[in-house]
N, C-alpha and C positions, 0 to 999 in steps of 0.2 A: 204908923210905920211907912205909909206912902206906897205900899206894894199894890200895884194895880194889874198884876199878871192874872190872866184868866185861864182856867182849866179848859183845855181843848178836848173835843169829843174823842179824838183818836189817842188820847193819853199824852202825858207831858204837860208842860206849862208854856204859855206864850210870854216871851220877854221882848222888850224893845231893844233895838240895835242902833248904835250911833255911828256906825262905820260899815263899810262893805267887808263882808266875811265870806269866804268860799265854803262850800259844802264839805263836811267831814272833819272840821277842825275842833280841837278841844277848847272849852270856854271856861272863864272865871267870871266872878261878879265884876260889874263895871262900877263907875263912880256913883251912879244913881241906884236906888233900891231895886228898880225894875229893869235893870239893863245888864247885858253880858258882853264881854269882849274876849278876844283870843288870849289864851294862856301864854305867858311870856317867860316863865321860869319853872324849874322843877320843884321849887318850894311852894308854889301856889296851889290852892285848893282847886281841883277840877270839878266844875259844877255840871257841865253838860257837853254836848257835841252838836254842831250845826247839822240839821237834817236836809237843809237846802241852802243855796247861796242867798245871802241877804244884803240889802243896802241900807243906808241910814234911814231911819224912820219905820223900817219893817218891824212887824211883830211876828215871830216864828215859833213853831213848836220846838220845845226843848225836851229831849228824852229824859227819863228818870232812871235811876239805877235798876238793873235787871232787863232793860230794853236792849235789843240788838240794833246797832246803828252801823252805818257805813262810814268808816274813818279813813283818813288820808295817812299813808305811810311816809315817814321822813327818814327812813333807814331800813334796816333789816327787821321784818316782822315774821315771827315764827308761830305757826298754828299751835295753840295750846299754851302759849306763854303770856304772862302779864305784860302790858304795854305801859310805857311812860311818855311824858311830854318830850318833844324835841323841837328845835327851832321852827317857828311859824305855826305852832299849834298842832303839829303833826305827831304821829306815834312811832315808836321804835321799841325793840325788846328792852326790858328792864335791865339796868346796869347800876348796881349799888342800892343804897337805901334812899328811895325817892317815893313821892306820891305816885300812885298808879291810876290808870284810866279804866282798865278792864282786861279781858282775856281775848286774844286774837282767835277767831274761828276759822281763819284761813291764812296761809303764808302770803307775804307780799314784799315788794322792794320799793325803794324810794320813788314816790310819785303815784304808786298804785292806790286804789281804794279797796278796802277789805272790810269784812264783817267783824265787829267788835262787840262782845258782850260787855256792855257798859256797867262797870262796878268800880267806881272810884274809891280808893283807899288811901288813908294817910300814911306817912312814913312809918316803917317798922311794924306793919300789920300783915306782912306776907307769911 
């Protein structure tokens, strides 16, 4: 399978990055088995969230479902509501039947960082 991600002591998996990505953005699988890139559409599976800024060649911890992460708001984020992808890998309140990233644990506005209970779900599972 070619997967060379290693389990990190603090939980989560370490994956390789092939581009610069800011902290708190939603991620999908990249072209290689062991890589992640920023999510670019609401139809894509959300795999994880960056816990730190990364550059090409970095290997970084990637949280697993159930972890609380700091995510970046790309619109209105309301405490207690499920969050979906919005442009640039950021989050906003769910609108319509889309894949979701988790539940906001604090309210935020565009550009803010907020705590997200990471629980990715496919379309139609709300």
